[in-house]
N, C-alpha and C positions, 0 to 999 in steps of 0.2 A: 504494500500500500504506500503511495507516495507521501512524503512528509509535507506538511503545510508550511507556509511562510512563517506563521507564528511559532510553530514547533522549532523551526530553525533559529528564530530569534531567542527563544527561551534557552535552547541549548548553548547558543553563543554566549549569552550573558552568564550562564552557569559555569562555563569553562573559562571564559576570559575576564569575567567581572565587568564592572562598568569602566572599561578602559577609556582613555581620552581619544575617542575617534569621532569623526563627524557622524552624527546620528545615533549617539548612545541613548539608551532609555533614560528618561529623566523623571520629572515630578509626576504627580498624579492628582486627580480631582474626582469628586463624586459625580456619577452620571445618573441616569434614570434607571429604574428597575434594579436598584442596589448594585449597579455596575461601577467598578473603579476604572476611571479613564486614565491610563498611563500615556505620557508623551512617548511616542515611538518613532523610529526612523521612517522617512518617506520611502516609497517604493518607486523606482524610476523606470522599470521595465516590466511589461506584462503583455503577452500576446493579445490581439483583438479577440473578444469572445466570438465564437463562430458555431454554426450548425451546418451539418451536411458534410459530404466527403471532400477531402482536400483536393482531390483530382476531378471534381465536378467540372463539367464543360463550361458552366456559366457562373460567374461570381456576382452576388448582389451585396452591395455595401450601403449601409444607412447611417448617416450622421444624425444624432439625436441629442436633445436636451431634456433631462428628466423633469424639468418644470414647464416644458412647452406643451400646451393642450393639444396641438396638432400632432405632436409626437405620441401622445397618449392614444389618440385615435389610430395612428399608424400601428402602434404596438398591439393594441387590443383588437382592432378590426381588420387591418390589412395583413400584418405579418402572419397571423394564424393560417390564413388562406394560402399565402405563398409558401409557407412552411409545409402545409399538408399536400399541396398540389405539386410542388417542385423540389423542396429541400429534402423531405423525408424519402421520396422515391430516388433521390440521388442525382437529380437533373441539375440542381443548382446548390451553391454554397452561400450561406448568408453570414455576413459579418456586421457586428455592431461597432460603431465608432462614437465616442463621446464628443459632443460639440456644445459646451455650455455657452450660450450667446453672451451673457447669461440672462435667461428670462427672470430668474430669481437669484439675487446676489449670493444668497446662502445655499439654498437647496439645489440649485443647478450644479454646484460643485460637490456638496456634501452627499447628496443622493447618488451621484456618479461614483464617488469614492467608496461609498458603502457597497454599491453593486460590484465594483471591481474587487473589493475585499471578499465578497461572497464568491466570486469567481476564483480568487487565489486560494481561498480556504477549501473549496469544493471542486467544481468543474464548470465547464462552459454551459452545460445543460441547466444546471442549477442557477447559474447567472441569469439565464433567460427566464426561468421561473420567477426569480426574485425581481427582475426588471419588470416583468408583466404585473406582478403584485404592486410594485411601486407606482407604475403608471395608473393602475386601477384605483389607487388611493392618493392620487396626486394632490388633491386639495387638502390633505390631512397630514402632510409631512411633519414629523416631530422625532426627537431621539427615541421615544418609546415605540413609535411605529416602525422606525428603522430596525430596532431591536427585535420586536415581536415578529416582523415578517422574516427576519433572518432566522430566528429560532424555528419558525414554521417551515422554512426551506431546508432545515437541517444544518445550518451554519451556526457558529457560536455568536449569539446575539450581542453580548457585551463587547466582544472583540470587533464586531461590525459597527456597533455604535461608536467605538473608539476610532475606527477608520473614518467614519463620517465626521466626527467632531474635530479630529486631528487633520482631516483631509490628507490622509496617508497616501492616497493614490493621485494626488493633484499633479505630480509630474507626468504620470501616465495619461491622465485626462487632458492635460495641457498639450502633450505631444499629439494626441488625436486631433485636438482643436487646430493646432498648427498645420497638420497634414491636410485638414479640411480646408483651411484658408488657402493653402497652396493649390488645392484642387478646385478652387472657386466657390466653395460653400459660403453662402451668405445668410441662409435661413435654415430652420429645421422644421420637419425632417427633410434632408436632402438624400436622395437615393441614386446610386449609380448601378447600372447593369452593364457588366463587361466594360467598365470604365467610362460609360457614357451616362450623363444625368437623365433621369426620367421622372415623370410625375409620381408622387408617392401614393398611387392608387393601385388596387388589385389589377385592373384592366391594363394599365400602362406597364406595370412591372411584368405581368404575364406576357404581354405582347412582345416586350423587349427580350425576355428570356426565350420565347419561342423563335424569335428572329435569329437568335444565336445558335440554335440547335440544328 
């Protein structure tokens, strides 16, 4: 069974102690649900969450902001159909990219960091389950919701709350955002099929995938 990022950090501190390195574990504060929120190193590298075979004929990439209501519509209504029709049969691969505009100065970043923490602690499939639940509860973001949804997904809730409040994955999220800017992304959701932008609708994405097959 693969080790998680947090297990690695715990082992590192146990062996090396709190050595004077950039990103040592530091102070702590009380969070919600009796969580203790420790200051922790930021994570600068993590692969894009994806669904479908790596060798699929067509790639679909979506840039999203967790506080964008149009992204919630895409995640809840459009993606499930694309996933069922093309991704699960192996005809396409779907990748999520973070693009905090930000719609919300706090939660566009913190919800994204929480979701990437879930990915890092579990796997890509669980990331998408958690992302779906975040979008379904978009108007109610709070540390408690972040924690409860993580626990429901089988991820360590207090650790994910810490990822959100510390913005542990901000470098990863920022890198996605920069790559989006370089690709011409100006709004969310922005969807690319085989590298070309298309409307974020089932019909447009399906037509673009079919044209590539």
